[in-house]
N, C-alpha and C positions, 0 to 999 in steps of 0.2 A: 225360317231358320230352325232347324231342329236342335242345333247346339244351344241356342238361347233359351228354347223351351226346356230342354233338359236342364240347364243351369237354374232356371226359375223354379223348376220342380224340386231340385236337391236343396235350393235355398229355402223353399217353403218347408221342406222336410226338416232342415236343421233347425229353423225357427220353432217348428212344431214341437221338437224336443225340449226346447226351452220354456216356451209358453204356449202350450197347445190350445188351451181353452180360448185365449185372446185370438190367437190366429184363426181358430175355427170360426169364430163369430164373423171373421172378415171374409172367410171362404164361402163359395156358393154351394159346395159340396155338401150332401147331407150324411156324411160319414160321422158317426158317433165318436167322441173323443175317448180314447183308450189310454188311461194313465200308465198302464204296465206295458205299453207298446214302445 
């Protein structure tokens, strides 16, 4: 289901803006956290 994947992605992005460092620890991606993003 593409819709579900997109929703999860946008949900992660919205959470990332609120507590990025905490979310990044849970994510398996190796993208560095950018506070000004």
